[in-house]
C-alpha positions in Angstrom: -0.1 -0.1 -0.2 1.0 3.3 -1.2 2.3 5.7 1.9 -0.4 8.1 2.5 -3.2 6.4 0.4 -6.1 5.6 2.4 -7.0 1.8 3.7 -9.7 1.0 1.6 -11.9 -1.5 3.8 -14.8 -4.0 2.4 -17.5 -3.9 5.0 -19.8 -7.1 3.8 -23.0 -7.9 5.7 -26.6 -8.9 5.3 -26.8 -12.5 3.9 -29.1 -15.0 3.6 -29.5 -15.9 7.7 -32.1 -15.4 10.0 -29.8 -12.9 11.4 -29.6 -10.6 8.5 -30.9 -7.4 9.9 -29.2 -7.3 13.3 -25.9 -7.7 10.5 -27.1 -4.3 8.9 -27.2 -2.6 12.1 -23.5 -4.0 13.1 -22.2 -2.8 9.7 -23.5 0.5 10.2 -22.0 1.1 13.3 -18.6 -0.2 12.3 -18.9 2.1 8.9 -19.7 5.4 11.2 -16.7 4.2 13.7 -14.5 3.9 11.0 -12.0 7.3 10.4 -12.8 8.9 6.9 -9.4 10.1 7.1 -7.8 7.1 7.3 -10.1 4.7 5.6 -12.2 4.3 2.6 -15.2 2.5 2.9 -16.6 0.0 0.2 -19.8 -1.2 1.6 -20.8 -4.6 0.3 -24.1 -5.8 0.8 -25.3 -9.5 0.9 -29.5 -9.5 0.4 -31.5 -12.5 1.5 -31.7 -14.2 -1.8 -27.9 -14.4 -2.2 -27.3 -11.1 -4.4 -24.4 -9.0 -3.4 -24.7 -5.6 -4.1 -23.2 -2.1 -3.6 -23.8 1.4 -3.7 -25.6 4.1 -1.8 -28.4 1.8 -1.0 -26.3 -0.8 0.8 -28.2 -0.3 4.6 -31.8 -0.7 2.9 -30.6 -3.8 0.7 -33.7 -3.4 -1.5 -35.8 -6.4 -2.6 -34.8 -5.4 -6.1 -31.5 -7.4 -6.8 -30.4 -4.7 -10.0 -30.0 -2.2 -7.4 -26.7 -0.9 -6.6 -25.1 -4.0 -9.0 -23.7 -7.1 -8.5 -20.3 -7.2 -6.8 -17.8 -9.9 -7.0 -15.0 -10.6 -5.2 -12.1 -11.3 -7.9 -8.2 -11.4 -7.7 -8.0 -9.4 -4.5 -10.3 -6.8 -6.1 -14.2 -6.0 -6.2 -15.5 -5.8 -9.5 -18.7 -3.9 -9.9 -21.5 -4.8 -12.9 -24.3 -2.1 -12.8 -27.4 -1.4 -14.8 -26.9 2.1 -12.9 -24.3 4.9 -14.5 -20.5 4.0 -14.3 -18.3 6.1 -11.9 -14.8 7.2 -12.6 -13.6 4.5 -14.8 -11.5 1.7 -12.9 -12.5 3.5 -9.2 -14.6 -0.2 -8.6 -11.6 -2.6 -9.4 -9.4 -1.4 -7.2 -8.3 -3.9 -4.8 -9.4 -4.1 -1.1 -6.8 -3.6 1.6 -9.0 -6.0 4.2 -12.1 -7.1 4.5 -14.1 -6.6 7.7 -16.8 -9.6 7.8 -20.3 -8.8 9.6 -22.2 -11.3 8.4 -23.5 -12.9 11.3 -25.0 -16.6 11.1 -25.1 -19.0 8.4 -22.9 -18.4 5.2 -21.1 -16.1 6.8 -20.0 -16.8 10.3 -19.5 -20.8 9.8 -16.0 -20.9 7.7 -18.1 -20.4 3.9 -17.1 -16.6 3.7 -13.7 -16.8 5.2 -13.1 -19.8 2.9 -14.4 -17.2 -0.2 -11.7 -14.3 1.0 -8.7 -17.1 1.9 -9.3 -18.3 -2.0 -9.5 -14.4 -2.9 -5.9 -14.2 -0.7 -7.7 -10.6 1.1 -7.2 -9.7 5.1 -10.1 -10.2 6.5 -11.2 -9.5 10.6 -12.0 -12.3 12.5 -11.4 -16.6 13.1 -10.7 -18.3 10.1 -11.9 -21.2 8.3 -11.5 -23.7 11.0 -12.5 -21.4 14.1 -15.3 -20.2 12.2 -17.0 -23.3 11.4 -16.2 -24.8 15.1 -17.4 -21.3 16.6 -20.8 -22.0 14.4 -21.3 -25.4 15.2 -22.5 -25.6 18.9 -22.0 -29.8 18.6 -18.5 -29.5 17.6 -17.7 -26.3 19.6 -19.3 -28.0 23.1 -17.4 -31.3 22.0 -13.9 -29.5 21.4 -14.2 -27.9 25.0 -15.0 -31.0 26.5 -12.0 -32.8 25.0 -9.8 -29.6 26.5 -11.3 -30.3 30.0 -13.3 -26.8 29.9 -16.4 -26.8 32.3 -19.6 -27.1 29.9 -23.4 -28.1 30.9 -24.0 -31.8 30.2 -26.0 -31.9 26.8 -26.9 -34.3 24.1 -27.1 -33.8 20.0 -30.0 -34.9 18.3 -30.2 -35.1 14.5 -33.5 -34.1 12.6 -33.8 -37.5 10.6 -34.1 -39.2 14.0 -36.5 -36.6 15.5 -38.7 -36.9 11.8 -38.7 -40.7 12.7 -39.9 -41.0 16.4 -40.4 -37.5 18.1 -42.0 -39.0 21.1 -39.6 -41.5 21.9 -36.5 -38.9 21.4 -38.5 -36.6 23.5 -38.9 -40.0 26.1 -35.0 -40.1 26.3 -34.2 -37.0 26.5 -36.8 -36.0 29.3 -35.3 -38.9 31.2 -31.6 -37.5 30.7 -32.3 -34.1 31.9 -35.5 -33.8 33.3 -37.3 -30.3 33.3 -36.4 -27.9 32.5 -34.1 -28.5 29.7 -33.0 -26.1 26.9 -33.1 -26.9 22.9 -31.6 -25.0 20.4 -30.3 -25.4 16.8 -26.9 -26.4 16.5 -25.9 -23.9 14.1 -27.5 -20.8 14.7 -27.0 -17.1 16.8 -29.2 -14.6 18.3 -31.6 -17.3 20.0 -33.2 -17.8 16.9 -35.1 -21.7 17.4 -34.1 -21.6 20.9 -36.6 -22.4 23.7 -37.0 -23.6 27.3 -39.0 -26.7 27.8 -40.9 -27.3 30.9 -42.5 -30.4 30.0 -42.8 -33.4 27.6 -45.1 -31.5 25.1 -42.8 -28.5 25.3 -39.8 -30.3 24.3 -41.7 -32.0 21.6 -42.5 -28.7 20.3 -39.0 -27.3 20.9 -37.2 -29.9 19.1 -39.5 -29.4 16.2 -39.1 -25.8 16.4 -35.1 -26.0 16.2 -35.3 -28.7 13.3 -36.6 -25.9 11.3 -33.5 -23.9 11.3 -30.6 -27.0 11.4 -30.1 -30.9 10.8 -28.5 -31.4 14.1 -30.2 -30.1 17.4 -28.8 -29.5 20.7 -30.6 -30.4 24.1 -28.8 -29.0 27.5 -29.2 -29.4 30.9 -30.9 -26.3 32.3 -29.0 -24.4 34.9 -29.9 -21.5 37.1 -27.5 -19.5 36.4 -27.0 -15.6 35.8 -26.0 -15.1 32.2 -22.1 -14.1 31.8 -20.3 -12.2 28.5 -16.5 -11.5 28.1 -14.8 -10.4 25.0 -11.4 -11.7 23.6 -9.1 -9.5 21.4 -6.3 -10.7 20.0 -4.4 -13.1 17.7 -1.8 -15.5 19.4 -1.8 -13.8 22.1 -5.4 -12.6 23.0 -6.5 -10.6 25.7 -9.8 -10.9 28.2 -12.0 -7.8 29.0 -14.1 -7.2 31.9 -16.7 -9.8 32.0 -20.3 -8.1 32.2 -24.0 -9.7 33.1 -27.1 -10.1 30.8 -30.5 -9.0 32.8 -32.9 -10.2 30.3 -36.1 -9.3 30.1 -37.8 -12.4 29.4 -37.5 -15.8 31.0 -34.2 -16.0 29.2 -32.1 -13.9 27.0 -34.3 -14.9 23.6 -34.0 -12.9 20.4 -36.8 -10.9 21.6 -35.2 -9.7 24.6 -32.2 -9.2 22.7 -33.7 -7.0 20.0 -37.4 -6.4 20.4 -38.7 -6.1 24.0 -37.4 -3.5 26.3 -36.3 -3.8 29.6 -32.9 -6.2 29.0 -30.0 -4.8 31.4 -26.0 -5.1 30.9 -24.5 -4.9 34.0 -20.6 -4.0 33.3 -18.8 -4.9 35.0 -20.5 -8.0 36.3 -21.1 -8.4 40.1 -18.5 -11.2 40.7 -16.1 -12.1 43.2 -12.3 -11.3 41.9 -11.8 -15.0 41.9 -14.9 -15.9 39.3 -14.0 -12.7 37.1 -10.3 -14.0 36.6 -11.7 -17.5 36.1 -14.0 -16.0 33.4 -11.3 -14.4 31.8 -8.9 -17.0 31.9 -11.7 -19.7 30.7 -12.4 -17.2 27.6 -8.8 -16.9 26.8 -8.7 -20.5 26.7 -11.9 -21.4 24.7 -10.3 -18.9 22.0 -7.2 -21.0 21.5 -9.0 -24.3 21.7 -11.2 -23.3 18.5 -8.2 -21.7 17.2 -9.6 -18.3 17.0 -8.9 -14.8 16.0 -9.2 -11.4 16.1 -12.1 -11.3 18.4 -15.2 -13.4 19.7 -17.6 -13.2 22.7 -17.6 -16.1 25.0 -20.8 -16.5 27.1 -20.8 -18.3 30.5 -23.6 -19.5 32.9 -22.9 -19.1 36.6 -24.8 -20.8 39.0 -27.0 -19.0 41.4 -26.5 -21.2 44.2 -22.8 -22.6 44.0 -21.2 -20.1 42.0 -20.1 -22.5 39.7 -19.0 -21.3 36.4 -20.4 -23.0 33.1 -18.5 -21.9 29.4 -21.8 -21.7 27.0 -20.6 -20.6 23.8 -18.5 -18.8 21.7 -19.3 -16.2 19.2 -17.2 -15.5 16.4 -18.8 -12.7 14.3 -20.3 -10.9 17.9 -22.7 -7.9 17.4 -21.6 -4.3 17.0 -24.6 -2.8 17.6 -25.5 0.0 20.0 -26.7 -2.7 22.4 -24.6 -5.3 21.9 -21.9 -6.4 24.7 -18.8 -7.6 22.5 -18.1 -3.4 22.1 -19.5 -2.5 25.3 -16.9 -5.0 27.5 -14.1 -3.5 25.6 -15.1 0.2 26.3 -15.2 -0.3 29.9 -12.0 -2.0 29.5 -10.5 1.1 28.2 -11.1 0.5 24.4 -13.3 2.9 22.6 -15.1 1.7 19.8 -13.4 3.2 16.9 -9.8 2.2 19.0 -11.7 -1.4 18.9 -12.3 -1.2 15.2 -8.9 0.0 14.5 -7.2 -2.6 16.1 -9.2 -5.4 14.8 -8.1 -4.4 11.1 -4.1 -4.1 12.3 -5.1 -7.8 13.9 -6.3 -9.0 10.5 -3.4 -7.5 8.3 -0.7 -8.7 11.1 -2.1 -12.5 10.8 -2.4 -12.0 6.6 1.5 -11.0 6.9 2.0 -14.1 8.7 0.4 -16.2 6.4 2.1 -14.5 3.6 5.8 -15.9 5.2 4.9 -19.6 4.7 5.9 -22.0 2.0 3.7 -22.8 -0.4 5.6 -24.8 -2.4 7.8 -27.8 -1.9 11.1 -29.2 -3.8 12.6 -32.0 -2.2 16.4 -32.2 -2.4 18.3 -33.3 -5.0 20.1 -36.3 -3.7 17.7 -37.0 -0.5 14.9 -39.4 -0.5 11.9 -38.4 1.6 9.6 -41.2 3.0 8.7 -44.0 1.3 5.7 -45.4 -1.1 
């Protein structure tokens, strides 16, 4: 990049997931936080039908897919085909320096978008393909946590094909394992979409069927009478953890409505924990980050038992919300890192990680006189 030139940042948002609308709000906040004196922002929206669009209508992402044109990532740049009058010749073909993906949920947070950016050889904010995939699939994530000895709530995985064959039998087995209440969730999803709290057999069957609408794998967890604690992590190979915060939901648990619709949910920052609990939360958050091979950012969610104070690792969010009410940036602000500085830091981490990858050898030439292995 030439000295003095603004860093060209592509902000990708929207997508075909149920978290489309949340992504738009996060993207708006990030773009507003980027200093126009240092960054040239390239908004890249993905409509609910999967069309890639750019232009002045990027916040609305209108139903007409022709508005703004079709954006295609190509050779490290953005090529734009539009029915609208062309802008300055070649302006849309200038390469991106870095991408900030803000596509929550399926297609953006599960490694698919990260794989595209890897193939295009474009630096990007956040976890790579493996970390993103593990962070999105709760079944795989929790299995990795359990293997690493991290404290998690007991869970079982149900596949939709099994549920369709005999929902009553499946519900009966789960009832005998966990009792009531218990939580039912799609294995792949976010923003608590498709999540329910089952209080009886009928509610469990209903919850299983609801979760099966969103994913082929369903997670059922033992319920814990717990406080919901969250911790933000930032960094690459040497991640740091923020002060923990607590979610006090407006509803019975922190579901989609409590997060984005109903008034009354509160964020308590910092969380009212003992010094030992706060230290444990931060240590476990960093361990979870490393176990999943994450990079850049993650929000790590916990349960703290109201009775005995036991700490349970719930899940990790690799593209946390950046909305005005989102915990990830608020926790860093409370830790001394304001929103604009946080965005700057994330972009630097993305560039550092990409630069490190560029030092790796990508071809292999056997020594002329040596023999390597046998066939």
